[in-house]
C-alpha positions in Angstrom: -2.7 24.0 35.1 1.1 22.9 34.7 4.0 25.1 35.3 5.6 26.8 32.4 8.6 24.3 33.0 6.5 21.2 33.1 4.3 20.5 30.1 3.5 17.8 27.5 4.5 18.0 23.9 4.5 15.3 21.2 6.9 14.3 18.2 6.3 11.8 15.5 6.5 8.1 16.3 9.8 7.0 15.1 8.8 3.7 14.2 5.1 3.7 13.5 3.7 5.9 10.6 1.1 8.3 11.3 1.6 7.7 15.0 3.1 10.2 17.8 4.7 10.1 21.0 3.8 12.6 23.9 6.4 13.5 26.2 6.3 15.0 29.7 8.9 18.2 29.8 10.5 18.7 33.0 12.8 21.8 32.6 15.2 20.5 30.0 14.4 16.6 30.6 11.9 14.8 28.9 10.0 11.5 29.7 8.0 9.7 27.2 4.6 9.6 28.6 2.3 8.0 25.9 2.0 6.5 22.6 -0.7 7.4 20.4 -0.9 4.7 17.5 -3.0 5.1 14.6 -5.0 1.9 13.8 -7.2 3.4 10.9 -4.7 3.7 8.2 -7.4 5.5 5.9 -7.3 8.5 8.1 -5.1 11.5 6.9 -2.0 12.2 8.8 -3.1 15.9 9.3 -6.2 14.9 11.1 -4.4 12.6 13.4 -1.8 15.3 14.2 -4.7 17.7 14.8 -6.3 15.2 17.0 -3.0 14.7 19.0 -2.4 18.7 19.2 -5.9 18.5 21.0 -4.9 15.7 23.5 -1.9 17.6 24.3 -3.8 21.1 24.5 -5.8 19.3 27.2 -3.0 17.6 29.2 -1.5 21.3 29.7 -4.9 22.7 30.9 -5.7 24.8 27.6 -9.4 24.8 26.5 -8.8 26.5 23.0 -8.7 23.2 20.7 -8.6 23.1 16.9 -11.7 22.7 15.2 -11.9 19.4 13.4 -15.4 19.7 11.9 -13.9 20.3 8.4 -11.4 17.6 8.7 -13.6 14.7 10.4 -16.4 12.9 8.2 -17.9 11.9 11.4 -17.5 11.4 15.2 -14.5 10.4 17.5 -15.6 8.4 20.6 -13.1 7.2 23.1 -13.3 4.4 25.7 -10.8 4.4 28.8 -9.8 0.6 29.1 -8.4 -1.1 32.4 -4.6 -0.9 33.3 -2.9 -3.7 31.5 -0.4 -6.0 33.0 2.4 -4.1 32.2 0.8 -1.2 34.2 0.1 0.9 31.1 -3.0 2.6 30.9 -4.9 2.4 27.5 -7.5 4.5 25.8 -9.4 3.2 22.6 -10.6 5.4 20.1 -13.2 4.9 17.9 -14.6 6.8 14.8 -18.4 6.7 13.7 -19.3 7.8 10.3 -23.0 7.2 10.8 -23.1 4.1 8.8 -23.5 1.4 11.4 -20.8 0.1 13.9 -18.1 2.4 14.9 -14.4 1.4 14.1 -11.1 1.3 16.0 -9.4 4.7 15.3 -6.3 4.9 17.5 -5.0 3.5 20.7 -3.3 5.7 23.4 -0.9 3.9 25.8 0.2 6.0 28.6 2.1 5.9 31.8 -0.4 6.6 34.6 2.4 7.9 36.7 3.5 10.4 33.8 -0.4 10.9 32.3 -3.3 12.0 34.5 -6.3 11.0 32.1 
């Protein structure tokens, strides 16, 4: 569990619609820890934000998550990818609606020094 002075938070991405940035807050200082970029632009912004809220809750060591059953029409899977050449970690999220192959939903890129996933 992080101390009360060190925690994660999120904000809307300034350049990508329906995407978010995750920050590591340390006292009054904030460091960009990752970007959650929505790839499936048919997804409602409310669902995307609730997904990010759940990710931030998990990063902060909380187990109380938002139940997305009423919002999502399928399942969300993830695949942790290798660290890229720039040293960034990546997690690819895929949605599966029960009709064949899963589709790419979102990409989380993160600084492994600031986000332990």
